[in-house]
N, C-alpha and C positions, 0 to 999 in steps of 0.2 A: 503659557509660550514659551519654544526651546530657546531660543533668544531670552529672554526675563526670566528674572524670577523676582517675580513679587509678592510679598508679604504682609503680615501684622508683625514684627517681635515687640514686644510688655507694649514699651507709649510710643514707638516709632511704624511710622512706616518706609518699608524700605522697598527700593528698587536694585537689581546689579543686573547691571549689562551682563549674557555670558557665552559670548559670539569671540574667546579670545583668539579662537585659531584665525577669526578676519578681524580683529584688533576690534574685536568691538565694532565693527561700523553702524554706522544705522537705520534700518529700514526703514520702510514708511509703516509698516505695520506693528516695531519699537514703536515711530515713536505714537502712534494713538493710542498704542498699551500703555504707556509712560502718562499719557493725556488724562483716559479715562483711573489711570491710580488715581491720580492724581484729586477729578475732581468726586470720587471714591472715596474718599478722607479728609476733604476741605471741611465738611460743615458734621464728621466724625467725630467727639470730643474727647473719644482714648485713643485718637492716633497724636499726639504735642509733638511730633516734628514731624520729619522725612527726613533716609539718607540716602545717597546716592552712589551708588561705587559702581568698579565696572573688576569683573575676575583677571586674573591671567597680572602679569607682572611688565608685560610691554606695551599697553592702553587701556588709558581709562575708555577713549572713544576716539578713536582716530579719523573719525570722517560721517559722510554718510555716504551709502552702499547707492550708490549712481548706475550701477550698471541697470536695473530693469527701466531708467529713467530715459541713456543713452539708444539701448536698442529698442527702445516705443520710440524714441526722435525719430533715428533712424527710420525706422519705416512708416515715417507722422505720422504717428500717436503719442501731441506733445503732450495731451492729458494726460500720462501721467504720470511726466514731470512737471506739471501744475498741482496736478494733487496732489504728489508729494509733498510739493514745498508748500504749500496751502497750510494742507496740516500741519508738518513737523512747525510752521513757521509760527499756529497756533498753540503747540503746545511750549516750544518757545518766549512765547506772552506769559503761560497760564504760569511758566517759574519762574517767570523777574515779577508777579504781581500779585505772586501766592501769597497768603493772608496769615501761612505760621510758617517756619527755618524749616528750608531744604536744606543741607550739608553735602556739598559735594566732595569726595573727595577723590582728587585726577596725578594719578599715574603714569607716567609711559607720556604714550603722544596724547596729549588732547588738540584737533582739532576740529578744524570746520564742523561738520554737524555735533559733537564734540566738546566743542566749546559752547555752539545751541543748549545742550546742555548741562552743564554744568560751571559755565558760565556767566548763569543769569541766574543761581545762586546764592540765598539770603550770605551763604555763608561757603570759601570757596577755600579749599585745603590743597595747598601741593607741600613734595615731595620734592625728594633728589635726583627721582632720576623723568619726572617732568618737564613736558616740550607741550607749549604752547604757541598754536599758529595759527594762520588763517593763508594758506597757500592757495586756494579760487583762484588770482590770477595766473597760475600757472595750469589749468587747464579751463582755461577763458569765460570764468566766471567768476561773482564775485563776492566779499566775503558779507556769507546772508548768514539765518537764522539769526539775527541780530549782532552782527557782527560789527554793521557799520558804527552801530548805539554805541558798543564797548571803544572801538577805536577814535570814535568822536568823546570819549572818556577819560582819553590817557594824556599826563601831561604832555605839554610843550605840541611836537610832529613825530608822535611818538607813532601817534595812526597816521599820518601816512605813510611814513617809513614802514610802518607792517602790510599793511594793505600790498600794499609795489611789489615789496620783495616776498612776501612772504614768512620773513623772520623767524624763528623761533627763538621760545623762552624761556630757559628755566625760572626755576621759582621763585629770586628774588629782581627776574627781573617780572611775570608775571604779576608779580604783587604791583611793584613799581611804578608798574604798564594798568593798575586798575583790573587783574584779567583776573586775580586771585587777593584773598585776604592773610590768611592764617598757612606760614609754613612749618611742618611737624616732619620731623624723621617717619620712613614708613613703615620701621617695625614700630612703630608706636598706635601706627592706625587702627589695628583689629582688637584694643583696648578703648581706644577713645571712640570707638563706633557701639561695644560693649558700654561703656557709664552711658555717651546717650541715648541710648535704647530703655539701660534700664535707668535712665531718673527723667526724659524727655526734655533735659534742658542744660539748650548750645549752651550754660553755662559752666559747663565740665569743660567746655572745647579749649583750652589753652594753647597755644602759638607760643614758636620759638623763634630768637635772631633771625630772620633768614637772610640768605645767603648772602653776597654781593652780587649787585642789579647791575652789569654792562651799561647799561641804559642809560641810568641816570647821568653818566657823564659822556659819552656820544655825544657827537655834532652831527645836530640832523638839523642844520641851517639853511640848509642844499634842499630842504623839501618845504621852503617856505614862499619857494616858486612858484605861478600863477598854473602853468603847466605839468606834465608828465616830460616835454622837452623842456621842456629848460631845469623842472629837477635832473636830466641829463645834463645836460651841461655845467650847472653846478658840480653836479656829482664827478663829473669829466675831470673841471678842474682842480678841484681836489685832490683827486687820481684815488677817491672813494673805489676801487675793484671786486670790492665784497657787497657792496649792496649792486654795483652798476651787472655783476654779472644779471643776478634776477631779473632785471629790471630789462634787458637785451633780451631774455629767455622770455617773457612773459607776455603771453594778451594785452594786444597795444588797445584797441577796443576796453578790456577790464579792467586794465589800469587806468584807462583814462576816468571810465564809468568808477571807478573806487573812487578817485579822488574828488569828485563832482558829487558819491553819494557821500563818505564821510566828512567833510565841510559841507554838508546840505543839515548832515545829524546834527551837526552841532546846535542846530535850532531851533532840535524836536523838542516836544516838552514830554514825551516816553517813550517808549521803543518802540510798540505797536506805529507811530511812523514814518520807522527807521527802516520795520518789518516791510511795511505797505512800500514803499518804494522799492526795497531789496525784489519783494515778489516784479513788480515792474520789469526791472532788467528778467529777472528767473525763470518769468512767466514766458517770454519770446529767447529764453535763454535755448533753446531745440530748434527753435525759425530760427532765429536772425541773427547771431553771435556766431566767435566761438568756441565754441561749447563742444560741442558735439568733438573735431578735429581734437581740443584740449584733450579730450579723454580717451580718446582713440589711441592721440600717442603717449598716453601716460598710465594709462591706467587698461586697457585691450590689447590692444599688440604693443607696447611699450620699449617704444624703438624713441622715445621723451624728442621726435622730430614733429612738434607740430609747423605745421604749412600756415599760418596765420591766412584771414585771408578779408578778416571787416571791416573795415573802413573806422575808422577814432576821429576821427576829427567829431568837434561840435557838433553840426547834425547829429551823426550817430550817432552820440553819445544821450544828447533830448530824445530823438526819437526811441533809446532802448528805454528812457524811464519815463515816455509821457504815459502819461490819465490811460491807462485800463476799460473806463468809462462801468460798467454795470458787473465787468469781471475785476474790478480793482479789489485787494486785498480786504475788508471793510470788517469792522467791529462790534460789539455790541452796543461800548462806553465808551 
């Protein structure tokens, strides 16, 4: 397919996102193709490792291509989104559990669906242009694609901070927050990929001293509070306008659900548990949340003026995260 370049390169399986004009946004077909390639290589002894990268300098992958989900939801066809999310999440889990090394080279924007692709790889390489974020609360969604699993494993209250504000992380912060593993100047990436393909050995991948991580010294004590309202009050008392600005702008329901989900994910034993919880929200998103209005305001009309209307009380959060019965996202093992 035109949006991906999937091939064998010596000892490596290679998957390159080839939509630089769309910031390598991930479509449903792309997610399925990535999953199929991983399945094909899983038991192939000639493939020692997988290299995952994206064309262009601006983005590894800036998120999921959700226009079709939006238009389907507006037309009353909620199945388009449900099929996309369920297939994407199965691909995310396949990356996380893959028996061979997967090396992701993540330049530029790495957001939403891009985190789902690269953030679960065994070896995650970042460079000086890298900007990692989970900004879904700004479009009325939640940090999905295993985002709550990653946020829950960030040190301290970084998970709550990133989930509520959608703040971007450079290379140093991404490594500190456990969204990445290695820093390597991007001028050296092609040589590194060549050596990986030639040797089939991830031991040849050597990172360098990463840039500073501002998050490591940031006071995030406000995010220990129980609710979004209490967090907001603590931030106001501290005069933290940088955090307050996105929190005042984002969907109240999305933030309340994100807070609950990140905290619940800290008890999860495997990524599949987090993905199943995320799917409960996204399964309902086009029908019962602020998602369609958020996408309209940020992506379709681009007026940046969403009219949030979904309730954000504990009962509303519980309803969005309630068991889906036979429609729950289940796993074979």
